[in-house]
SEPAVEX-386906 format. One line per 2 residues: number of its first residue (from 1); their letters; for each residue y, x, z of C-alpha. Coordinates in nm, 3 decimals, padded with zeros to 5 digits. Each point is the difference from the previous one (the first is absolute). Layout:
SEPAVEX-386906
NUM) a) Y X Z  ... .
//
This chain:
SEPAVEX-386906
1) mp) 03.622 05.700 -02.228  00.303 -00.165 00.097 .
3) sp) -00.028 -00.376 00.024  00.154 -00.221 -00.282 .
5) fl) 00.238 -00.139 00.276  00.128 00.354 00.105 .
7) rf) 00.037 00.096 -00.371  00.158 -00.337 -00.088 .
9) sl) 00.265 00.068 00.313  00.072 00.348 -00.092 .
11) la) -00.023 00.024 -00.396  00.083 -00.332 -00.134 .
13) ac) 00.296 -00.051 00.203  00.142 00.316 -00.151 .
15) lf) -00.087 -00.150 -00.352  00.172 -00.327 00.084 .
17) vv) 00.314 00.161 00.120  00.063 00.169 -00.322 .
19) gc) -00.101 -00.262 -00.201  -00.325 00.118 -00.144 .
21) ae) -00.242 -00.241 00.072  -00.181 00.040 -00.332 .
23) ea) -00.091 -00.287 -00.207  -00.366 00.178 -00.054 .
25) an) -00.096 -00.113 00.335  00.014 -00.359 -00.095 .
27) sv) -00.151 00.055 -00.357  -00.364 -00.002 00.003 .
29) ss) -00.116 -00.084 -00.368  -00.335 00.148 00.026 .
31) de) -00.242 00.160 00.242  00.128 00.322 -00.131 .
33) sa) 00.337 -00.066 00.068  -00.118 -00.128 00.330 .
35) gq) -00.125 00.351 00.064  00.329 00.167 -00.163 .
37) nk) 00.227 -00.155 00.267  -00.216 00.039 00.290 .
39) ad) 00.260 00.209 00.169  00.264 -00.263 -00.037 .
41) it) -00.224 -00.289 00.113  -00.112 00.190 00.270 .
43) as) 00.361 00.014 00.159  00.006 -00.376 00.053 .
45) ma) -00.196 -00.217 00.233  00.126 -00.365 00.110 .
47) pp) -00.018 -00.154 00.365  -00.120 -00.356 00.017 .
49) pa) 00.232 -00.269 -00.015  00.122 -00.192 00.304 .
51) pg) -00.100 -00.352 -00.001  00.236 -00.195 -00.231 .
53) ed) 00.137 00.307 -00.151  00.064 00.024 -00.387 .
55) ts) -00.235 00.230 -00.129  00.128 00.036 -00.353 .
57) vp) 00.138 00.359 00.100  -00.181 00.172 00.304 .
59) dv) 00.222 00.186 00.246  -00.073 00.379 00.059 .
61) pt) -00.288 00.093 00.209  00.053 -00.008 00.375 .
63) pd) -00.346 00.031 00.176  -00.028 -00.032 00.370 .
65) ag) -00.145 00.320 00.112  00.101 -00.044 00.351 .
67) se) -00.150 -00.371 00.042  -00.130 -00.077 00.341 .
69) at) -00.295 -00.175 -00.204  -00.103 00.356 -00.148 .
71) aa) 00.080 00.197 00.308  -00.267 -00.247 00.195 .
73) te) -00.290 00.105 -00.227  -00.171 00.294 -00.162 .
75) ll) 00.172 00.116 -00.301  -00.220 -00.082 -00.301 .
77) ap) -00.016 00.321 -00.190  -00.245 00.183 -00.226 .
79) gs) -00.315 00.050 00.190  00.028 -00.325 00.163 .
81) aa) -00.232 -00.271 -00.034  00.095 -00.239 -00.291 .
83) pe) 00.129 -00.352 00.151  -00.182 -00.323 -00.121 .
85) ih) 00.181 -00.183 -00.282  00.094 -00.373 00.057 .
87) ia) 00.012 -00.158 -00.294  00.138 -00.386 -00.043 .
89) kw) -00.091 00.000 -00.384  -00.122 00.233 -00.251 .
91) mk) 00.206 -00.087 -00.305  -00.175 00.274 -00.241 .
93) gd) -00.356 00.164 00.013  -00.290 -00.047 00.246 .
95) av) 00.052 -00.032 00.360  -00.039 00.335 00.202 .
97) eg) -00.163 -00.102 00.341  -00.013 00.337 00.170 .
99) yd) -00.020 00.380 -00.089  -00.328 00.092 -00.140 .
101) eg) -00.110 00.354 00.111  00.034 00.255 -00.287 .
103) qv) 00.244 -00.215 -00.183  00.394 00.089 -00.050 .
105) yv) 00.262 -00.264 00.012  00.367 -00.005 -00.054 .
107) ve) 00.201 -00.269 00.213  00.346 -00.006 -00.135 .
109) fw) 00.276 -00.239 00.121  00.263 -00.146 -00.248 .
111) at) 00.237 -00.306 -00.100  00.099 -00.201 -00.302 .
113) wc) 00.369 00.070 00.142  -00.057 00.386 00.048 .
115) pp) 00.143 00.177 -00.336  -00.189 00.331 00.124 .
117) ci) -00.314 -00.205 00.033  -00.010 -00.141 -00.346 .
119) qs) 00.101 00.355 -00.125  -00.305 00.128 00.161 .
121) mp) -00.239 -00.279 -00.114  -00.106 00.149 -00.361 .
123) hl) -00.071 00.311 00.155  -00.222 -00.123 00.247 .
125) as) -00.175 -00.209 -00.297  -00.080 00.314 -00.160 .
127) lq) -00.147 00.166 00.269  -00.253 -00.303 00.095 .
129) ne) -00.071 00.034 -00.392  -00.068 00.387 00.040 .
131) yg) -00.216 -00.033 00.319  -00.177 -00.320 -00.080 .
133) dk) -00.246 -00.072 00.294  00.040 00.312 00.148 .
135) vk) 00.329 -00.135 00.186  00.089 -00.365 00.088 .
137) fi) 00.374 -00.052 -00.022  00.143 -00.272 00.208 .
139) gv) 00.348 -00.141 -00.040  00.141 -00.207 00.302 .
141) td) 00.302 -00.205 00.014  00.118 -00.241 00.257 .
143) es) 00.146 -00.234 -00.240  -00.123 -00.343 -00.084 .
145) en) -00.272 -00.095 -00.243  00.275 -00.176 -00.242 .
147) tv) 00.215 00.298 00.008  -00.289 00.230 -00.093 .
149) sg) -00.138 -00.230 -00.262  00.332 -00.041 -00.162 .
151) ff) 00.020 00.408 -00.017  -00.322 00.016 -00.185 .
153) gk) 00.141 -00.232 -00.302  00.290 00.272 -00.023 .
155) qs) 00.027 00.254 -00.273  -00.089 00.344 00.123 .
157) pv) 00.215 00.303 -00.130  -00.279 00.069 -00.247 .
159) gk) -00.019 -00.319 -00.202  -00.274 -00.166 00.214 .
161) tw) 00.019 -00.263 00.275  -00.028 00.148 00.344 .
163) de) -00.325 -00.193 00.014  -00.121 00.159 -00.302 .
165) ll) 00.118 00.364 00.110  -00.131 00.015 00.350 .
167) sy) -00.341 00.121 00.036  -00.037 00.016 00.359 .
169) ri) -00.046 -00.252 00.304  00.310 -00.169 00.103 .
171) ai) -00.019 -00.218 00.320  00.243 -00.187 00.227 .
173) dd) 00.026 00.117 00.360  -00.133 -00.233 00.260 .
175) er) 00.342 -00.061 00.229  00.094 00.343 -00.023 .
177) qt) -00.303 00.130 00.189  -00.103 00.264 -00.248 .
179) na) 00.387 00.100 -00.033  -00.005 00.050 00.383 .
181) af) -00.325 00.195 -00.002  00.097 00.246 -00.271 .
183) le) 00.387 00.023 -00.064  00.126 -00.050 00.391 .
185) aa) -00.273 00.180 00.130  00.073 00.298 -00.203 .
187) nq) 00.356 -00.010 00.047  00.067 -00.091 -00.372 .
189) gg) 00.315 -00.226 -00.041  00.026 00.010 -00.391 .
191) ip) -00.216 -00.109 -00.289  -00.161 00.083 -00.233 .
193) ca) -00.239 00.199 00.229  -00.354 00.096 -00.040 .
195) fi) -00.265 00.070 00.219  -00.341 00.183 -00.132 .
197) ig) -00.306 -00.020 00.209  -00.275 00.210 -00.068 .
199) rt) -00.385 -00.039 -00.027  -00.035 00.027 00.411 .
201) gn) 00.229 -00.307 00.058  00.290 00.239 00.119 .
203) ve) 00.383 -00.002 -00.161  00.037 00.322 -00.163 .
205) wi) 00.364 -00.024 -00.159  00.291 -00.245 00.045 .
207) gh) 00.285 00.001 -00.227  00.166 -00.119 -00.299 .
209) pv) -00.225 -00.096 -00.273  00.134 00.218 -00.276 .
211) em) -00.069 00.303 00.195  -00.353 -00.081 00.042 .
213) de) -00.155 00.149 -00.286  -00.095 00.362 00.157 .
215) pl) -00.129 -00.104 00.322  -00.197 -00.305 -00.139 .
217) qm) -00.177 00.238 -00.246  -00.066 00.244 00.296 .
219) vv) -00.133 -00.306 00.201  -00.246 -00.112 -00.291 .
221) dg) -00.085 00.367 -00.027  -00.083 00.063 00.371 .
223) tw) 00.270 00.293 00.020  00.263 -00.211 00.192 .
225) ds) 00.110 00.194 00.341  00.045 -00.304 00.213 .
227) ea) 00.079 00.194 00.318  00.311 00.206 -00.194 .
229) ar) 00.112 -00.342 -00.119  00.001 -00.144 00.327 .
231) td) 00.205 00.276 00.120  00.254 -00.025 -00.280 .
233) fv) 00.014 -00.380 00.031  00.078 00.031 00.402 .
235) ks) 00.272 00.264 -00.081  00.157 -00.233 -00.236 .
237) ie) 00.043 -00.300 00.226  00.153 00.261 00.250 .
239) me) 00.250 00.093 -00.246  00.065 -00.361 -00.096 .
241) kd) 00.072 -00.040 00.369  00.245 00.283 00.002 .
243) mm) 00.159 -00.116 -00.300  00.083 -00.372 00.144 .
245) ay) 00.140 00.165 00.299  00.241 00.208 -00.222 .
247) ea) 00.069 -00.316 -00.218  00.260 -00.150 00.262 .
249) kf) 00.151 00.386 00.031  00.022 00.003 -00.385 .
251) as) 00.175 -00.334 -00.037  00.251 00.072 00.296 .
253) aq) 00.079 00.325 -00.165  00.069 -00.143 -00.329 .
255) qr) 00.222 -00.302 00.140  00.235 00.290 00.177 .
257) gd) -00.025 00.188 -00.323  -00.162 00.279 00.195 .
259) fk) -00.200 00.125 -00.285  -00.028 00.353 00.100 .
261) ga) -00.148 -00.123 00.339  -00.245 -00.191 -00.208 .
263) aa) -00.119 00.295 -00.204  -00.007 00.183 00.316 .
265) mc) -00.226 -00.275 00.126  -00.229 00.073 -00.311 .
267) de) -00.014 00.369 00.107  -00.135 -00.121 00.322 .
269) ll) -00.273 -00.184 -00.168  -00.063 00.270 -00.218 .
271) ak) -00.038 00.258 00.281  -00.299 -00.238 00.126 .
273) yp) -00.154 -00.095 -00.329  00.064 00.321 -00.233 .
275) dm) -00.263 -00.117 -00.254  00.219 -00.335 -00.040 .
277) iq) 00.193 00.101 -00.279  00.114 -00.337 -00.080 .
279) ia) 00.224 00.011 00.309  00.193 00.268 -00.182 .
281) gf) 00.033 -00.280 -00.279  00.144 -00.202 00.274 .
283) km) 00.246 00.274 00.086  00.111 00.000 -00.332 .
285) qf) 00.138 -00.361 00.000  00.217 00.089 00.316 .
287) lm) 00.159 00.303 -00.158  00.053 -00.218 -00.318 .
289) qg) 00.191 -00.270 00.225  00.195 00.276 00.167 .
291) nm) 00.086 00.203 -00.317  -00.148 00.300 00.159 .
293) ik) -00.103 00.159 -00.337  -00.036 00.337 00.095 .
295) el) -00.266 -00.104 00.263  -00.151 -00.265 -00.242 .
297) ne) -00.057 00.306 -00.235  -00.152 00.203 00.269 .
299) ta) -00.231 -00.289 00.068  -00.067 -00.082 -00.335 .
301) af) -00.111 00.378 -00.052  -00.230 -00.037 00.301 .
303) vi) -00.171 -00.318 -00.120  -00.058 00.125 -00.363 .
305) ks) -00.172 00.316 00.173  -00.200 -00.207 00.260 .
307) an) -00.086 -00.259 -00.219  -00.078 00.174 -00.311 .
309) dd) -00.319 -00.178 -00.094  00.157 -00.357 00.087 .
311) pm) 00.151 -00.127 -00.305  00.102 -00.325 00.188 .
313) ml) 00.253 00.226 00.238  00.100 00.199 -00.266 .
315) qa) 00.094 -00.281 -00.230  00.206 -00.122 00.317 .
317) va) 00.176 00.323 00.025  00.116 -00.004 -00.360 .
319) tm) 00.097 -00.335 00.011  00.209 00.035 00.316 .
321) lt) 00.193 00.288 -00.127  00.071 -00.186 -00.314 .
323) ig) 00.102 -00.339 00.074  00.005 -00.004 00.374 .
325) td) 00.333 00.248 -00.026  00.234 00.098 -00.252 .
327) se) 00.155 00.272 00.204  00.074 00.306 -00.210 .
329) er) -00.196 00.202 00.287  -00.339 -00.165 -00.055 .
331) dl) -00.274 00.249 -00.120  -00.117 -00.139 -00.369 .
333) dl) -00.182 00.304 -00.052  -00.222 -00.114 00.307 .
335) am) -00.018 -00.346 -00.149  -00.117 00.169 -00.330 .
337) ea) -00.265 00.188 00.167  -00.146 -00.297 00.192 .
339) aa) 00.006 -00.254 -00.249  -00.149 00.258 -00.240 .
341) ra) -00.299 00.087 00.250  -00.023 -00.381 00.056 .
343) ve) -00.081 -00.063 -00.382  -00.243 00.289 -00.001 .
345) lt) -00.184 -00.111 00.270  -00.066 -00.353 -00.152 .
347) ee) -00.041 00.175 -00.347  00.251 -00.205 -00.147 .
349) ke) -00.181 -00.329 00.066  00.207 -00.179 00.235 .
351) ip) 00.344 -00.152 -00.046  00.206 00.066 00.313 .
353) pl) -00.023 00.398 -00.046  00.089 -00.039 -00.378 .
355) da) 00.270 -00.243 00.069  00.151 00.260 00.281 .
357) la) -00.047 00.304 -00.215  00.197 -00.163 -00.275 .
359) rv) 00.296 -00.119 00.228  00.029 00.365 00.129 .
361) yf) 00.025 00.157 -00.325  00.248 -00.303 -00.096 .
363) tk) 00.198 00.113 00.315  00.016 00.351 -00.087 .
365) gd) 00.170 -00.085 -00.335  -00.344 00.046 -00.219 .
367) aa) -00.003 -00.328 -00.197  -00.261 00.116 -00.244 .
369) sa) -00.254 00.107 00.287  00.065 -00.350 00.171 .
371) ve) -00.087 -00.157 -00.330  -00.309 00.178 -00.056 .
373) wq) -00.141 -00.068 00.352  00.122 -00.362 00.042 .
375) kk) -00.203 -00.072 -00.316  -00.301 00.115 00.177 .
377) av) 00.061 -00.248 00.259  00.061 -00.282 -00.216 .
379) al) -00.281 00.062 -00.216  -00.222 -00.074 00.336 .
381) ep) 00.169 -00.324 00.040  00.204 -00.126 -00.302 .
383) em) 00.099 -00.308 00.154  00.150 00.129 00.316 .
385) es) 00.391 -00.077 -00.044  00.093 00.251 00.249 .
387) lt) -00.155 00.266 -00.224  00.148 -00.109 -00.328 .
389) ka) 00.364 -00.039 00.120  -00.022 00.337 00.146 .
391) lk) -00.153 00.148 -00.314  00.279 -00.184 -00.226 .
393) ky) 00.288 00.148 00.225  -00.162 00.356 -00.034 .
395) ee) 00.023 -00.070 -00.383  00.320 -00.119 00.003 .
397) al) 00.115 00.309 00.179  -00.201 00.213 -00.204 .
399) ag) 00.150 -00.162 -00.345  00.365 00.019 00.174 .
401) dg) 00.046 -00.376 -00.021  00.011 -00.080 00.363 .
403) ge) 00.304 00.136 00.134  00.044 00.129 00.334 .
405) ea) -00.198 -00.305 00.128  -00.299 00.125 -00.172 .
407) ke) 00.020 00.316 00.179  -00.091 -00.127 00.335 .
409) ap) -00.356 00.006 00.093  -00.142 -00.372 00.010 .
411) ke) -00.019 -00.126 00.370  00.182 -00.334 00.011 .
413) da) -00.311 -00.145 -00.202  -00.234 00.140 00.260 .
415) ke) 00.190 -00.128 00.297  -00.003 -00.352 -00.135 .
417) es) -00.367 00.018 -00.060  -00.039 00.083 00.350 .
419) ae) 00.192 -00.260 00.133  -00.168 -00.248 -00.225 .
421) k) -00.342 00.120 00.165 .
//
């Protein structure tokens, strides 16, 4: 399983470039919608702010995979003994002094300034309610008591205050000792990040909390393979280090306008990590920037075949082929195939694939089908402005009232919303 940082680096970057950072990822109105948008939420993690930094909008994640501090200590990974937690103050729930034998714990790191953290919290509360005493959830932040108290009094997306909604323990780190023992030791530079601790007191899993459902259930059931999880985790860390080594090369190639060279570097990474299909998605970004449409189509076909069960990647392909380029050489049939498969996989229950499919139909000149599918997206989140604007444009084109402007697939709204976020 790719780490959240690596997935962000390779896939969310592609989505951002084409102006397709879906509003759905920031619209969690209930626990159901939190689950609905897991793929979008997982593609975002936030690094801690520097002292005095404006925390209203966190920067993109830049985990220090090669830090001397991490290199000097053994990597905290699945199978390692869980570190002690050092808490300055328990803000919600009973204190946890240590790990009781036979008890499962989840230690999750978050902050009030971190949008992905806030988006994950209703889901964490739901899991705590589901498991009850079988799992003890602990949310750890390094912020001040006043900051956390103020946050508790604010309204959550589900109509309750956060104090009313959160059903799990919330604690304030003691001078970042717990952050260091967990996040830094595990080479994790972004939040939210969760650690599942099993009945033996060992770490069993590390990752984004919205990806935690299946491993947590297996840990509770006693069917989790800790050794395999450790192997996968260590491999993901090595891949991150490789990616960071390539980042400077990518940046240099982009500055020179050498998009062909950047795409070739993606091929080098794919040769080393053939299972990391997200790298091909990153390659598509460079091919778009270099207007290499024939190669873009070929890579899109490869991604569709290789990631035919990954709705997030399929949606990204469809989006890049529709609003990432307006070249007449782009293969919109491939975009249709990718979007339709993404909708099939998500059983018409997630907004981004539905929105992408409607956009493909519209781009291909089928306004009637675009309206049909966009209505399904709007039905899932009627108050989402970008969805309703797109539907209006499709309907105007269908009625013949929109003129030439209405015949263009809506993409400016998506870009503006992405910039605002």
